[in-house]
N, C-alpha and C positions, 0 to 999 in steps of 0.2 A: 782422500781425506774426507772426511764428512761433514758439513754444515749445516747446523741447526738455528734456526732463525730465533731470535727472541723473543720471550712471550710476549714483552709489548708488543711488537709488529704482529705477531697470531691475534693478539687480542683487537689490532687497529683492522685487521683485515679481516676478522670475524665480525665485528663492526657494523663494516661497509656491505659486506655480503648480506648482514640482518635487513638493515635500514632496504639494500636492493630489492629484499624479499618482501617486504612489506609494503613497497612502492609497486612493484610489481602486482600484488596481490590485490593492494587497493583500484590499482588500472585495470585489472581483472576485473573485480566489483562492479565499477563504474561501468566498464562498457557493456559488462551485461544486463544493467539499469537505464542505461542508455535507450532513446527510443531509437527504434530504426529508421535511416534516411529514407522519406518517400521517394518513391520513383516517378519521372514525370517525361517518360518514354514518348518520343516523338514519332516510332516506325510502328504504333497501333492507336487508332483511335477509343480514349477515355469514353463510356458509354455515359448516358446522361439521360434525362428525360423530364419533360416539361410538366405541371399541374393539367391535370382537366379544364380548368378552368381559373382565370387570374380572378381575386377580387376587385368590380368592377362600377363600387358605388349602391345605391339604393332609391328607389323613388321618393322620397324622404330622408335627405341629408342630415336631419336632427335624429332620427328616428335607427339612422345604423349603427347596425353590432357588429360587424367586421373590425379587426384588430386597425393600429391607424398603420402599419406596415405588415406585408405578406412576406413572409419569409419562405422561400422554397428553394429547396436541395437539388440542385439537379445532378448534382453528385458528390461524394465524400468531402469532394477540397475545391467545388464551384457552388457558387449561393446567385440566388437573382432575388432580387427584392423589390416590392412595390406596394410605393406609395398609397393610399386610399382615396379614393378620387374623392370619399363622402369630404373628405378634409381637404383634398385641393385638386379641382376639375384636370388637371392638368397628370396625374395618374402616374407619375413617371417610374421608370423601371430602374435600378440602382445594382451595381454586381458586386459581390465580393471572395474574389479568387487568393487560395492557400497557396503557400509554398512551404517549404523547410523553413523552421525560424520568424514566420513575416506573413503579412494579411496585406491585400489592399482593396480598398474600399473605390469603386469608380461611382463619383457621384453621390449627391447628400437630397435631393429634390427635392417641392418646392415649398416646404413649410420649415418656418426659422423656430418657433417656438415649440422649446424641448416639452411642457405640457401637453400641446397638442400631437405632436408628431415625437415620439422619442427616439429618435434616430439610432444616438448610440446606444441608450441602452437597451436599443435589439442586437444590433451588433456588438458589443459587450459582450451578451447574453451568448450570438452565439459563437462568438472567436474561444470565450471560457468552455462550450462544450464541444468544442473541435478540439483545441489543448488537450481536455481532459482526455477524447477517444485517442488521441495520435500519441496522447504522454508527454506531450510537448507543455512549457511553459514559459511566461515572461515574452511571446512574441510579438515582434513589430507591428505594428499597424501605420500602411501606408493611404492618406487621406487623400485622392487622385480624381481628377477631372476629364469626363471626356469634352468637355467647349465650355466657354465662360457665358453662360448666359442664369441669368437669377433663379430661373425655375429647375436647373441643377445643381445648384450650391448652396442654397439656401437655407441648410441645418448644416452647414460647414462649420458656422460658430462653435457648436453641440459639440467639435472635436479639438477647437485649441489648447486647449489645458489638459487634456487628455495624455495622462504620463507614456512614455514610449513612442509616440506617434512621430509621424514625417507629416508635416502639411506640406503639399506641393507647392502651393501658393494660388491666385485666384489675377496672377499676371501672364501675357505671354511668355515676358522672358522667363518666367521663374518655371515655369510647364515646360518649356522647351531646354532649359537648361537641365531640370530633373530627368528628362530622357536622353540625354546627350542627343538633341538634335541640333543641329548646326547650321542646315539647309533645309529651311522649311518653304514648302511642304513637298520637297521632293525628295529628301531625306528617308530613307528606311533602317531602323534602328533593331536591334536584341536587347531586350530588357531582358534581365536574369533574376524571377521572383522566385527565389531560392530553392531553384534548382527546378524550376518552371518558367520554360521558355515563352517570351512574350515576342511578334513582331509589331512594330509601331513605327506609324507613318502619318503623316499630314493628310488631313479630308477636307480642306475649308469647302466652302459657298453656302453653307448655311450660316456657318460663325469663321471668324476667320483666324482660331487659334484649335477649332476642332482638330482630335485623332481619331485613328483607327489603329485596331487591334486584334491582332491573330492571334489565338492560342495553340499552338501547336502540338497539346495535352491532348484539348477538346476535341481541338477541329471546329473551333466556333470562333465566327469572323464577324466580331461587336463593330457596326458602323453610326452607332450615336444618334445623332440628330439629322444626318444629311442621308439617312435610308431608313425610313419603318414605314409602317401600314399609318398612311396618316397624310397630314400636309406637310408636302417639303416647301419649307418657308425657306427660297434660297435668296441672301443678298447680293451672291456674284454667283452669275451664271455662267461664263469663262472657268472661274476654279471649280466649280463642282462637275460640270463636264472632265476635267482633267481628273478629279477627285473619283468619281463613279465608274470611268476606266481604268483608274491605277488596282481601284479594288478588283474587277474582271482581273487586272493581271496578275492581279492575291492570289487570285481563286483559281486562275489559270495554273499558279505555279505550286500549289499549295493544295492537299486535300481540307474540302468545305462540307460537313455535316448540313447546319446553319446557321441562319442571316441574325443577329439579336441586335437591338436598340432599344429606342428610350419609351417609347410612347409607342398606344395604339390608338387609333382616331377613327380605324375605320368599322364599317358593320359589315355585315356576312354580307351582303349584297353587292357584288362588283359595283365599283365606280361611286359608292354612298358613303359618306363620311357622315359622323355624327355633327352636328352642332357644336358651334366653339363653345366653350364653356357648360359643356354636358358634365353632370355629375353621376350619371346612372349610364353605364352600358350593359344593359344585359345582351346585346346582340354581337358583342365582339367575336372577329375573327382571331388565329393563333396569334401572338408576340412573336414568336420567327418567320422567318421567311426562307425561301429557299433562292437558287440560282436561277431560276427562270426566271424569277421575279425580276432579280437583279438584269438579267440580260436584256429582260423590257426595259432597264431605265436606260442600260447602255444606247442601246434602241431609239429612246428617246430623246439621246444627245445629239442625235445624226437628222432628228427630223422636227425640232423644235429650234425657233428663227428668233423669235422675238418675246418681249416681256408675255405675260398673262399665266392664265389656270388652263393646266392642261390634265383631264380627267383620264386615270386608269384604273384596272381591274382593282390595284391593290395598295393604288397611293395617289395623291394626287400633287402635280407637281405647282409649285408656286413661285412660277417664273419673276424676280425681279416685281414682286407685286405688294404695297405695303401690308400690313399686318393685317388693317384694318376691313382688306376686303376678305370675303367667302361667298360661298357657292348658295348657300345657308338658304332656303324661300325668303 
């Protein structure tokens, strides 16, 4: 005996099939239009380059014609920004890392005024260009800090009303809560920046909430203010000893191509720094540092046993010395 489905059932099944086909077509079309997810593999070093020289102020700050913020693409997903020294002698470096659907701005420079130092405008421009190039839109911006000194968060205020933005905060508790650090400074954590893995740990000594970041995609080790080409002002020698040795351990366990940081205060003459407050540094060394320099700092931790100013080729250690003290003649 044969069985024939009623016409109503046939129409129902046909309607369901039609809807499914339409949904499938939309899904295929959307998948074709959606940007490919960016890969940040850890098993190969993403290449990058530094500029031949950074903007470094001018003889007359009034006559300076450089932009207030220098933007340098280390590579297509990693940007380094420098504050114009003619605007503020700190000449602070800032970093903008991109992952899938998200960007992170590390530090906000030394000048709060958007008229003098339009950091948000500059950062928004970089993000817009990156989104267009990578087929992404409305990505989230995380505003974070390497440590809690005012010469690195002065323009934090420019971002407080920015849409789609996470403000990490300017207290020790807020910073540690964001990174998921429960045992500062010993704990080492991994942070997922849109598929880009960052290794984060406490690195006090210069300041009691400072962090260091290792980016496994670029093999850059970010050391903030606790290690750079300049005057290493240390408020806690024992903490810095532990931090600098920990950085060496991280570099032993991971490939590190460069150490990057927040300032340049040295000249190209070994052991000679620019005077405090200098707004023109035409004889700067590169910002990036080497593992050999890190080794020299580690060795210093076994040699120094009292407060004082200690001079090395690429940095000066101000061990528990008031900031008003200087080697300037």
